[in-house]
C-alpha positions in Angstrom: 0.0 0.0 0.0 1.2 3.5 -0.9 1.7 5.9 2.0 -0.7 8.3 0.4 -3.5 5.8 0.9 -2.9 5.8 4.6 -2.7 9.6 4.9 -5.1 11.0 7.5 -7.1 13.8 6.1 -9.3 15.8 8.5 -12.6 17.2 7.5 -12.2 20.5 5.8 -8.8 19.5 4.4 -7.5 17.8 1.3 -4.6 15.4 1.0 -2.3 16.1 -2.0 0.5 14.0 -3.4 2.7 15.4 -6.2 4.4 12.7 -8.3 6.3 15.1 -10.4 5.4 16.7 -13.8 1.7 17.4 -13.6 0.7 14.2 -11.9 -1.2 14.6 -8.7 -3.1 12.5 -6.2 -6.0 13.9 -4.2 -7.6 12.3 -1.1 -10.4 13.7 1.0 -11.6 12.8 4.5 -14.0 10.2 3.1 -11.1 8.3 1.5 -12.0 9.0 -2.1 -8.7 8.8 -4.2 -8.3 10.7 -7.5 -5.2 10.7 -9.7 -4.7 13.6 -12.2 -2.8 12.9 -15.4 -1.0 9.8 -14.1 2.4 9.5 -15.9 4.7 6.6 -14.8 6.5 5.2 -17.9 8.9 2.4 -17.1 11.4 3.1 -19.9 13.3 6.1 -18.7 16.5 7.0 -20.7 18.8 9.2 -18.8 19.0 11.8 -21.6 15.2 12.3 -21.3 14.2 11.7 -17.7 15.6 13.3 -14.5 14.6 10.3 -12.3 15.7 6.8 -13.3 12.7 5.2 -11.6 9.0 6.0 -12.0 7.5 7.7 -8.9 4.7 5.1 -8.5 4.1 1.5 -9.0 0.5 1.8 -10.2 -0.7 -1.3 -8.3 0.4 0.2 -5.0 -2.1 3.1 -4.9 -5.9 2.4 -4.9 -7.5 4.8 -7.3 -11.2 5.5 -7.6 -11.1 8.1 -10.4 -8.6 9.4 -13.0 -9.0 13.0 -14.2 -7.3 13.9 -17.4 -6.5 17.4 -18.8 -5.6 16.6 -22.4 -4.4 13.9 -24.8 -0.6 14.4 -24.8 1.6 11.5 -23.8 2.7 12.9 -20.5 -0.9 13.7 -19.4 -2.9 10.8 -21.0 -0.4 8.0 -20.6 -2.0 4.8 -21.8 0.8 2.7 -20.5 0.1 3.9 -16.9 -3.6 3.9 -17.4 -3.6 0.2 -18.4 -1.7 -0.7 -15.3 -4.1 1.2 -13.1 -7.0 -0.6 -14.7 -5.4 -3.9 -14.3 -4.9 -3.3 -10.5 -8.2 -1.4 -9.9 -10.7 -2.6 -12.5 -13.5 -0.3 -11.1 -11.6 2.9 -11.7 -13.5 5.6 -13.6 -12.2 8.1 -16.0 -13.1 11.8 -16.7 -11.5 13.9 -19.4 -11.8 15.7 -22.8 -13.0 13.8 -25.8 -9.6 13.0 -27.3 -8.4 11.5 -24.0 -11.5 9.4 -23.5 -11.4 8.2 -27.1 -7.7 7.3 -26.8 -8.6 5.2 -23.7 -11.5 3.4 -25.4 -9.5 2.9 -28.6 -6.9 1.1 -26.4 -9.5 -1.5 -25.4 -10.3 -0.1 -22.0 -14.1 -0.2 -21.5 -14.3 1.3 -18.0 -16.8 3.9 -17.0 -15.6 7.1 -18.7 -17.2 10.5 -18.9 -16.3 13.1 -21.6 -16.4 16.7 -20.3 -16.0 20.1 -21.8 -15.7 23.6 -20.4 -18.6 24.4 -18.1 -19.3 20.8 -17.1 -19.3 19.5 -13.5 -18.4 15.8 -13.0 -19.0 14.0 -9.8 -16.0 11.9 -8.5 -17.5 10.2 -5.4 -17.4 12.8 -2.7 -15.5 15.2 -4.9 -16.6 17.3 -7.9 -14.5 18.4 -10.9 -15.6 21.7 -12.5 -14.2 22.0 -16.0 -12.6 25.1 -17.6 -10.4 25.8 -20.6 -6.6 25.8 -20.4 -6.2 26.7 -24.1 -9.0 28.3 -26.0 -10.1 25.9 -28.9 -9.8 28.7 -31.5 -6.4 29.8 -30.3 -5.6 33.4 -29.7 -4.9 35.0 -33.2 -4.1 38.4 -31.7 -1.3 36.7 -29.7 -0.1 34.7 -32.7 -1.2 31.5 -30.9 -2.7 28.8 -33.2 -5.6 26.6 -32.2 -4.3 23.7 -30.0 -4.0 20.2 -31.6 -6.3 18.7 -28.9 -8.8 20.0 -26.3 -6.9 21.4 -23.3 -8.9 21.5 -20.1 -8.2 22.7 -16.5 -10.3 21.8 -13.5 -11.4 23.3 -10.2 -11.9 20.3 -7.9 -14.2 20.7 -5.0 -13.0 18.3 -2.2 -13.3 18.3 1.5 -14.6 21.9 1.6 -11.5 23.0 -0.4 -11.4 24.1 -4.0 -8.3 23.2 -6.0 -7.4 24.7 -9.4 -5.6 22.4 -11.8 -4.3 24.5 -14.7 -3.5 21.7 -17.1 -1.2 23.2 -19.8 -2.5 26.8 -20.1 -1.8 29.0 -23.1 1.2 31.3 -22.6 -0.9 34.5 -22.3 -3.7 33.0 -20.2 -3.3 35.7 -17.6 -4.0 38.4 -20.2 -7.5 37.1 -21.0 -10.5 37.7 -18.8 -12.6 35.3 -20.8 -10.2 32.5 -19.6 -9.6 33.8 -16.1 -13.3 34.6 -15.1 -14.6 31.0 -15.3 -11.9 29.9 -13.0 -12.2 32.8 -10.6 -16.0 32.4 -10.4 -15.4 28.9 -9.0 -13.4 30.4 -6.1 -10.4 28.1 -5.9 -8.2 28.6 -2.9 -5.1 26.8 -4.1 -3.8 26.5 -7.7 -1.4 24.1 -9.4 0.1 26.1 -12.1 2.0 24.8 -15.2 4.7 27.3 -16.2 8.2 27.5 -17.6 10.8 30.4 -17.5 11.7 30.4 -21.2 10.0 27.8 -23.3 7.0 29.8 -24.5 4.2 27.4 -24.8 3.2 27.9 -21.2 3.1 31.1 -19.0 6.5 32.4 -18.0 7.1 33.0 -14.3 5.7 36.5 -14.4 2.7 35.3 -16.3 2.1 32.5 -13.8 2.2 35.1 -11.0 -0.2 37.2 -12.9 -2.6 34.2 -13.1 -2.3 33.4 -9.4 -3.1 37.1 -8.5 -6.0 37.4 -11.0 -7.6 34.3 -9.6 -7.4 35.5 -6.0 -5.6 32.3 -5.0 -4.5 32.0 -1.4 -1.8 29.5 -2.3 0.0 28.7 -5.6 2.0 25.6 -6.4 4.3 25.1 -9.4 3.9 22.0 -11.6 5.3 20.6 -14.9 8.9 20.1 -13.7 11.2 17.5 -12.1 10.4 15.0 -14.8 12.0 15.9 -18.2 15.7 16.9 -18.4 14.9 19.7 -21.0 11.8 21.0 -19.2 13.0 21.4 -15.6 13.2 24.6 -13.7 13.9 25.9 -10.2 10.6 26.3 -8.3 12.2 28.7 -5.9 12.9 31.1 -8.8 9.2 30.8 -9.7 8.1 31.5 -6.1 10.3 34.6 -5.9 8.1 36.2 -8.5 4.8 35.7 -6.8 3.0 39.0 -6.0 2.2 38.7 -2.3 0.8 35.2 -2.6 1.8 32.2 -0.5 3.9 29.7 -2.5 3.7 26.0 -1.7 6.6 23.9 -3.1 5.8 20.2 -2.6 8.9 18.0 -2.5 9.1 15.5 -5.4 6.9 12.5 -4.8 5.7 13.7 -1.4 2.3 14.4 0.2 0.9 17.4 2.1 -2.4 18.0 3.8 -3.9 21.4 2.8 -6.4 23.1 5.0 -6.9 26.4 3.3 
């Protein structure tokens, strides 16, 4: 049994485990366990991966729901999903149409719900509210083309806490009220934010800080690092740019209990 499964989560709190990259586990006081974008490939060449071993043996962690943000290999990883299903055949899936189709085309016939922006999906004692991470039409004025697949984010309501999962947001997300408002209206307290200091697909550090401030977050957490050699960054440099917000840097492959 994975230690996260044994984590004691009081009422009014949420247990969070960060497995690296954008992979998260959520556990509330009722014991419901959700994995977000589980990514645990076994083949890990040193020139590509920072860590030689995957952060989880999928069979070790009971999983009730899997929540997916988009159909890219490091977010909808069929290899990992197949092992989760083999160990926990009743696991349910929620995600955008391409991710759900990918799962079904792989021969997995588990209960699966396709969602789009504006939807709310129950996950046992939790609820996932769906928002856009990248607008389907792109942002022509920002010279950003339409994305290749649907990119979603979520505000997960769990244990009286609302958690924002950004997915992979467009670089200029923080400049667009039509993207910010649906998230802000759901009143998340803590946000898990994909960013990178120089790459350009995602918000830069200042853009990430702008998002956190515009959403009125109490706590901001960096994600999408400590996995790929060429996409790593220093989370403390990210935290230094926050504008009066509390940063939370979760150690690689470790758990915290968040109480708001």
